[in-house]
Steps between C-alpha positions, in 0.01 A plus 500: 500500500626208695829364610650162593566504869644252749260463796702560818236342721558149390818293514628304200327187618170665607447714189148448350410518133322816412189449279622758247860367473658467154798279386827679497703258290420174324805330655395600850142415585494740801240773502496845670197714594412810314473811717475864418805674357559865564442699187739759619777252568489193273770253605820400313587139443773492775242613751246246380775231523560590856129504587428176328808312615608431141815563312493805277533279191194295596309815574584658166402188321168485690432861423570452125256208499231712667575779256431267207170427647421864544492486878789739572688768302818695547450859612592726208570793726716299737724247324558178684175526696189287439125577511229249542201512257146514631412147580142522375619606150810285468361174641170543311692511170695181597180312603322607174789383286517168680126460474517567123776245456306242703190556288707451178645171650150371580375576147803328350445198724138476407586512127762223539256284691229543232750413230606189693136391547431541131804307392429214749133475405543436135808406304564688167403326189859483378581302819234232414624424149862504392600432133825315460657521155774298328610140511752548779263709725217260448713199584644670806159595642361148424776344711472772761135425559571135571803571725285747701211262545434367852200271477386418144568554139221441242580486130344443156756376257465511117697307243723799402748677726518879513823572703576197722476132400413234751857377517628853560255561789746446782281703738235227498733248666621751761144599591384141524800417721373781743162324522310716249207311352470502124175447314554487122268448207664395175342497159555176312736658257759537781513122543552456123810717513859358506549555874134475607527161683837597654348821641194313622704235671708765680190683609338189641819410688475843663151402624334755276134464405481485124192487286435507125236649269480512122577877499550771761360843428831679567835475675469594862694483824360597841707531817328476838181638337649849547689544167437374151678518167350447154637556143391827331612460139484241234775258425655704213538818711762571760397328831323720750275408797301695757565414862170530687478566871211478747190627310183389340700402196723266712185335645375444144824328404486284807141398414614425138764267629269321743239446221762342271641297797154342569457398133851355464587136563782398740816365338730229623756267349418137429729204558692568175550865577246631261253767607156368597181713545302392804122546500436718796165365596344390827599173656270233642500653845421842357208363297366325816521822700327686220217249477429525876504882492250492197284271712470773759751401766701758676884502506496356855256223405713409196817487719321276750364269226835459329705499824699807386601818674277806443791697365583224255147514359509873471839490334380249243188711435722807436706289255187394314387861477843583352486225249150607393583866498214562742494782760193367695374158585187562296724545190691190605179299488418633157857432365493148650183426304634653182836314526332168582647479853158429651 
């Protein structure tokens, strides 16, 4: 048995913390040492209050708290008196319970961490492709993609509108005003429509890059190369469109746009305001650079011969490769021969 005892050998300011001390009350962080209680005379709470220098109310509250933890118990044979439980038994039970709760917390934390890593490593399939259905929903998402764009919007435009016409696309003007670059490929049927020239004129006034081909493979809009939208159903069905996020499918759609863009011809308005296709071929300076490269000169030598900057030469070579659809200079040489540039 043990008892709580005030040590008479130390003053209030010189009292040292006993290594076996336990908290008496959560509102009072003071601790008192555990010392042997007399089994024949277990103390009452008033006596403990006097020994500990606490009020009787605080002492009873502390004893009740210790009783809940199994550290003390009221003496059945002597009402109002308290007995201390064997420390080895009572404290071992508390330590084991806390250890078990800590182990459960560690397991739960490990499971949560594993779930987080799995979610962060690979997005679910339903997060990569979202299907939007209905004319209103398709129109809303089409405008939303443009309003959310930061750098660039790429689009393939067919002659028939699914949910939003060119005149109703107010998001295009707002995005362009924010500095978003538009690259648009039209099929010739668009220009033959009643508002084709009007829409083209407005796009060119917004400094959009517009090109034309005979026919585009599908409607398509890509925002910042991170999100794309394509039609899913035929014209007679209710409009629906998948919105594709970062994935291999998105990369394929970006590649499709770039392939059509390279084949298309730039558009501009002539002096009468009519659309005019511009042959996007190499100029005289480009052909001269190409001929010197084919003759075996390096970029630096070409720049010196033509009194140009090295970066200017390299930029023109990259443009020639883009025009020819070549990814290497070897392919550029072959395409130059096939196209009659050299």
